[in-house]
C-alpha positions in Angstrom: 5.2 2.2 17.1 2.2 4.5 16.9 0.8 7.7 15.4 -0.2 10.9 17.2 -3.8 9.9 17.8 -4.8 13.5 18.5 -3.5 14.7 15.2 -5.2 11.9 13.3 -8.5 12.5 15.2 -8.4 16.2 14.3 -8.8 15.3 10.6 -12.6 14.8 11.4 -12.8 18.5 12.4 -12.2 19.5 8.7 -15.1 21.2 7.1 -16.8 19.6 4.2 -17.4 21.5 0.9 -17.9 21.1 -2.8 -14.2 20.1 -3.1 -15.1 16.7 -1.5 -16.1 14.5 -4.4 -19.4 12.6 -4.1 -20.6 14.3 -0.9 -24.1 15.9 -1.2 -24.6 19.7 -0.8 -26.4 18.9 2.5 -23.0 18.0 3.9 -21.3 21.2 3.0 -20.5 23.4 5.9 -20.5 20.5 8.4 -17.4 19.0 9.8 -16.7 15.3 9.0 -17.6 14.5 12.6 -20.9 16.4 12.4 -21.9 14.8 9.1 -21.2 11.3 10.4 -23.4 12.1 13.4 -26.3 12.3 10.9 -25.8 8.6 10.2 -25.9 8.9 6.4 -26.6 6.1 4.1 -24.5 5.4 1.0 -27.4 6.1 -1.3 -27.5 9.7 0.1 -24.2 10.4 -1.5 -23.7 11.2 -5.2 -22.2 8.9 -7.8 -19.6 8.1 -8.8 -18.1 7.1 -5.4 -15.4 4.9 -4.1 -16.0 3.1 -0.8 -14.1 1.1 1.7 -15.8 -1.8 3.5 -15.2 -1.6 7.3 -15.7 -5.3 8.0 -13.3 -6.3 5.2 -10.6 -4.0 6.4 -10.9 -5.4 9.9 -10.6 -8.9 8.6 -7.6 -8.1 6.4 -5.7 -6.4 9.2 -6.1 -9.5 11.4 -5.3 -11.9 8.6 -2.0 -10.2 7.7 -0.9 -9.6 11.3 -1.5 -13.2 12.3 0.2 -14.5 9.2 3.3 -12.4 9.6 3.6 -13.2 13.3 3.3 -17.0 12.6 5.9 -16.6 9.8 8.4 -14.9 12.2 8.7 -11.7 10.2 8.0 -8.1 11.0 5.6 -6.0 8.9 6.2 -2.5 7.7 3.3 -2.1 5.3 3.8 0.2 2.4 1.9 3.4 3.3 1.9 4.8 -0.2 -0.9 2.3 -1.1 -3.5 4.3 0.8 -1.6 7.4 2.1 -4.2 7.3 4.8 -2.8 8.1 8.3 -6.0 6.5 9.8 -5.2 3.2 8.2 -1.5 3.5 9.1 -2.6 3.8 12.7 -4.7 0.7 12.4 -1.8 -1.2 10.9 0.5 -0.1 13.6 -2.2 -1.0 16.2 -2.3 -4.6 15.0 1.5 -5.0 15.5 3.3 -3.5 12.5 6.9 -2.7 13.1 6.8 0.5 11.2 5.5 2.1 8.0 7.2 2.1 4.6 7.0 5.1 2.3 8.3 5.9 -1.2 9.4 9.5 -1.3 10.8 12.2 1.0 7.5 14.1 0.8 5.5 11.1 1.8 7.9 10.6 4.7 7.3 14.2 5.8 3.5 13.6 5.7 4.0 10.5 7.8 6.2 12.3 10.3 3.6 15.1 10.6 1.2 12.5 11.9 3.7 11.2 14.4 5.4 8.3 12.7 8.6 7.5 14.5 9.9 4.6 12.4 9.9 5.1 8.6 11.4 2.8 6.1 11.9 4.7 2.8 11.9 2.1 0.0 13.9 4.4 -2.2 17.1 6.5 -2.3 16.8 9.9 -0.6 19.2 12.2 -2.5 17.1 15.3 -2.7 19.0 18.0 -0.7 15.8 19.4 0.8 14.7 16.0 1.9 18.1 15.1 3.3 18.2 18.4 5.3 14.8 17.7 6.7 15.5 14.2 7.8 18.8 15.3 9.4 17.0 18.0 11.4 14.4 15.5 12.5 17.0 13.0 13.6 18.8 15.6 15.5 15.6 16.9 17.2 14.3 13.5 18.1 16.7 10.7 19.1 13.8 8.2 19.1 13.0 8.8 15.4 14.2 6.0 13.2 14.6 6.6 9.4 16.0 4.2 6.9 16.9 5.0 3.3 18.3 2.9 0.4 21.3 3.2 -1.9 22.1 1.2 -5.0 25.2 2.9 -6.3 28.4 4.6 -5.0 27.2 7.8 -6.8 24.0 7.6 -4.7 26.1 7.3 -1.5 28.2 10.4 -2.6 25.0 12.4 -3.2 23.7 11.5 0.2 27.0 12.6 1.8 26.9 15.9 0.0 23.3 16.5 1.1 24.3 15.9 4.7 27.4 18.1 4.8 25.6 20.7 6.8 23.7 18.2 9.0 24.0 18.7 12.8 27.1 17.1 14.4 26.7 13.5 15.1 23.7 12.9 12.8 24.1 9.8 10.6 21.6 8.4 8.2 20.8 4.7 8.3 21.1 3.3 4.8 20.3 -0.1 3.3 22.1 -1.5 0.2 19.4 -2.1 -2.4 19.9 -5.2 -4.6 18.1 -5.3 -7.9 17.9 -7.7 -10.8 18.3 -7.8 -14.6 15.5 -5.8 -16.3 14.1 -4.9 -12.8 13.7 -1.4 -11.4 16.4 0.2 -9.1 19.0 -1.8 -7.3 22.6 -2.8 -7.8 22.5 -5.4 -10.6 25.2 -7.7 -9.1 26.4 -8.8 -5.7 29.8 -7.3 -6.6 28.2 -3.9 -7.2 26.2 -4.2 -4.0 29.4 -4.9 -2.0 30.9 -1.7 -3.5 27.9 0.3 -2.2 28.2 -1.4 1.2 31.9 -0.5 1.4 31.1 3.2 0.6 28.4 3.4 3.2 30.6 1.7 5.8 33.4 4.1 5.1 31.2 7.2 5.4 31.1 9.4 8.6 27.6 10.6 7.6 25.9 7.2 6.9 25.4 3.9 8.8 25.1 0.6 7.0 21.8 -0.7 8.4 21.0 -3.7 6.2 19.9 -4.9 2.7 16.7 -4.6 0.8 14.9 -4.7 -2.5 11.7 -5.4 -4.4 11.1 -8.7 -5.9 7.8 -7.7 -7.5 9.8 -6.0 -10.3 11.1 -9.3 -11.5 7.8 -11.1 -12.2 4.1 -10.3 -12.7 2.5 -13.7 -12.4 2.8 -17.1 -10.7 4.2 -19.1 -13.6 7.0 -21.5 -12.7 9.4 -19.1 -14.5 8.2 -16.1 -12.5 8.4 -17.8 -9.2 11.8 -19.1 -10.0 13.0 -15.6 -10.8 11.7 -14.3 -7.5 13.2 -17.1 -5.5 16.6 -16.6 -7.1 16.5 -12.9 -6.4 15.5 -13.4 -2.7 18.3 -16.0 -2.3 20.8 -13.5 -3.6 19.5 -10.9 -1.1 20.1 -13.4 1.6 23.6 -14.1 0.4 24.4 -10.4 0.4 23.2 -10.0 3.9 25.3 -13.0 5.2 28.4 -11.8 3.4 28.1 -8.3 5.0 27.6 -9.9 8.4 30.8 -12.0 7.8 32.7 -8.8 6.9 31.5 -7.1 10.1 30.1 -4.2 8.2 27.1 -3.7 10.5 27.5 -1.8 13.7 25.0 -3.3 16.1 22.0 -4.7 14.2 20.7 -5.2 10.7 17.5 -5.2 8.6 16.8 -7.4 5.6 13.6 -6.3 3.8 11.7 -7.4 0.8 8.1 -7.9 -0.2 5.3 -6.4 -2.1 1.9 -7.9 -1.9 2.3 -10.4 -4.7 4.9 -12.8 -3.3 5.0 -12.4 0.5 5.0 -16.2 0.8 8.2 -16.4 -1.1 9.8 -13.7 1.0 9.0 -15.8 4.1 10.1 -19.0 2.4 13.5 -17.7 1.5 14.3 -15.1 4.1 12.4 -15.7 7.3 15.1 -18.1 8.5 17.5 -15.2 8.7 15.6 -13.5 11.5 17.7 -13.4 14.6 16.6 -10.4 16.7 18.5 -11.6 19.8 21.8 -12.0 17.8 22.1 -15.6 19.0 24.0 -16.6 15.8 25.7 -13.3 14.9 24.4 -9.8 14.5 20.8 -9.2 15.6 18.8 -9.3 12.4 15.2 -8.2 11.7 13.4 -9.5 8.6 10.9 -6.9 7.4 8.0 -7.6 5.0 6.7 -4.4 3.2 3.4 -5.6 1.7 0.9 -2.7 1.5 -2.1 -3.7 -0.6 -3.3 -6.3 1.8 -5.3 -3.9 3.9 -7.6 -3.1 1.0 -6.9 -6.0 -1.3 -9.0 -6.0 -4.5 -11.1 -7.9 -7.0 -8.5 -7.9 -9.7 -4.7 -8.2 -9.9 -4.0 -9.0 -6.2 -7.0 -11.4 -5.9 -5.4 -13.4 -8.7 -1.8 -13.4 -7.5 -1.7 -13.0 -3.7 -1.2 -16.3 -1.9 -3.4 -15.0 1.0 -6.7 -15.5 -0.8 -9.2 -18.3 -0.8 -7.2 -21.4 -1.8 -3.9 -19.6 -1.5 -0.9 -21.8 -0.9 0.2 -19.8 2.2 -3.1 -20.1 4.1 -2.9 -22.6 6.8 -5.3 -24.1 9.3 -8.4 -22.0 9.8 -6.8 -18.8 8.5 -9.2 -16.4 6.7 -8.4 -15.2 3.2 -8.0 -11.5 2.3 -11.1 -9.8 1.1 -11.6 -6.9 -1.3 -12.5 -3.9 0.8 -13.0 -1.4 -2.0 -15.8 -0.9 -4.5 -16.8 1.6 -7.0 -20.5 2.7 -7.3 -21.6 4.2 -10.6 -24.9 5.2 -12.1 -26.3 4.3 -15.5 -26.7 7.6 -17.4 -27.3 6.4 -20.9 -28.5 3.4 -22.9 -27.6 4.6 -26.4 -27.7 1.2 -28.1 -28.6 -2.4 -27.3 -26.1 -4.2 -25.1 -24.5 -1.0 -23.8 -24.9 1.1 -20.7 -22.8 4.1 -19.9 -22.0 4.7 -16.3 -20.9 7.9 -14.7 -17.5 6.8 -13.4 -14.3 7.0 -15.4 -10.6 7.2 -15.2 -10.8 10.2 -12.9 -12.6 8.0 -10.4 -11.6 4.4 -10.7 -8.3 2.5 -11.3 -7.6 0.9 -14.7 -3.8 0.2 -14.8 -4.0 -3.4 -13.5 -7.3 -4.3 -15.0 -10.7 -2.8 -15.7 -13.5 -2.7 -13.1 -15.6 -5.8 -12.8 -19.4 -5.3 -12.7 -20.9 -7.2 -9.7 -24.5 -6.3 -9.1 -27.2 -3.7 -9.3 -27.3 -1.9 -5.9 -30.1 -0.8 -3.8 -33.2 -2.3 -2.2 -34.1 -3.9 -5.5 -30.6 -5.1 -5.9 -30.1 -8.0 -8.3 -27.3 -9.8 -10.1 -26.2 -8.4 -13.5 -26.8 -10.6 -16.6 -24.2 -13.3 -16.9 -21.4 -12.1 -19.2 -21.7 -8.4 -18.3 -18.3 -6.8 -18.6 -16.6 -3.4 -18.7 -14.9 -2.9 -22.0 -13.4 0.6 -21.5 -13.1 3.7 -19.4 -13.1 7.3 -20.6 -12.3 10.2 -18.4 -15.8 10.2 -16.9 -17.6 7.2 -18.4 -17.6 3.4 -18.0 -18.6 1.3 -20.9 -20.7 -1.6 -19.5 -21.4 -4.3 -22.1 -24.5 -6.4 -21.6 -25.3 -9.6 -23.4 -28.4 -9.5 -25.5 -30.6 -6.4 -25.7 -32.5 -6.5 -22.4 -33.1 -2.8 -21.9 -34.3 -3.4 -18.4 -31.1 -5.1 -17.2 -29.4 -1.8 -16.3 -32.0 1.0 -16.6 -31.0 4.6 -16.6 -30.7 5.7 -13.0 -29.6 2.2 -11.7 -26.5 2.1 -9.6 -23.9 -0.7 -10.4 -21.4 -1.9 -7.8 -18.0 -2.5 -9.4 -15.1 -4.6 -8.2 -11.8 -2.9 -8.7 -8.2 -3.8 -9.2 -5.1 -2.1 -7.6 -5.8 -0.1 -4.5 -2.8 2.2 -5.0 -4.4 3.8 -8.1 -7.8 3.8 -6.6 -7.1 5.7 -3.5 -5.0 8.4 -5.2 -8.1 9.6 -7.0 -10.0 10.5 -3.7 -9.1 12.8 -0.9 -12.0 11.7 1.3 -13.3 8.1 1.0 -16.5 6.9 2.6 -16.2 3.9 4.8 -19.4 1.7 4.8 -20.5 -0.9 7.2 -21.0 -3.7 4.7 -20.9 -3.6 0.9 -23.2 -6.6 0.8 -26.0 -4.8 2.8 -29.2 -3.9 1.1 -28.6 -0.3 2.2 -25.0 0.3 3.3 -24.5 3.0 6.0 -21.5 5.4 6.0 -19.7 4.8 9.3 -16.5 6.8 8.7 -14.4 8.7 6.2 -10.7 8.1 5.3 -8.6 11.1 4.6 -5.8 10.6 2.0 -2.7 12.6 1.2 -1.5 12.3 -2.4 
């Protein structure tokens, strides 16, 4: 699997302008490629700015690729995390089986960059999207596209949307199993079987496997949360084996689960079903869809992922995942003792899975922040940095603070062009690339 490298490379021929947040006026009128040739430093950009650490991304790509290979599962990372074709290409280049996406439009973006295996972790019932995918499947026999269905009514909507599809085109569909109080997905095995029967009977659809999302059933690693996830994954395995026994699959099957919080449990409960040669029945591929790993974070995922320092799933000399994203914001006001206002806010930084974490004062005179410094709130364009005591020199007006962030999905969606720096720990980080995003 690969992207069209020429199309991806052409992104750097885009001309920079005032629409590109954080870039200095000196960059306007240059292409991305031309601006990078000036070897800019991070401190030559404006604040606020979000950055990606090149060294951390490289490490995370290797960690996940090695871990998935050792576990015996395929990786189809969720591309909606970054919506960055450049990073999708790097994930595919380190062995990923395909790319997961969440909507028909996201799939169209991926296809425009040459993706030829897309796993849509959602039900495609939009008539425009169904028409598009049918035309793509007819045009390119090598293109693989998988959708989900969790109800018979969903199957019927897909069939209606494909009535005018070219002759012979059939959409590959996975039965989605859910759980009580979860998100989408058939709520019982009985309901899931009804969906499978409807797909199997359709002349426009192919039953391609089973899938779901365990992250909707827990949000922590308490014994209760882990038990709920394990039970759900076991049910997903049961559903797959029952469909195999009923000979519902035509020639091979997928079983897919996995966000970035419980990949170890997906491997624990489902990896044993992998049988790509069909030695014990239908050839079966187990696909893990974790997406946040490539960027990771200093918040939610750093606390719940098993692939962090001390994580239960790290073995031997495996490296942990590292946060590859940071926010950089400048102190613009010290209106009262113990409070600094920074120039980044909700329009710039994620806040849905935890507030930013102040890490250090950046620059040649970089220094640690006072112990106990915290972010208490974000407004649209301001960060409230609380400082213990009343040391006015701790974060003077004009100082730049590096912030650790939580949840890459809602960090990347705020930026269309993200500077990539060589090393966030460097005294003066250099900008070595830019990531283009499509949200």
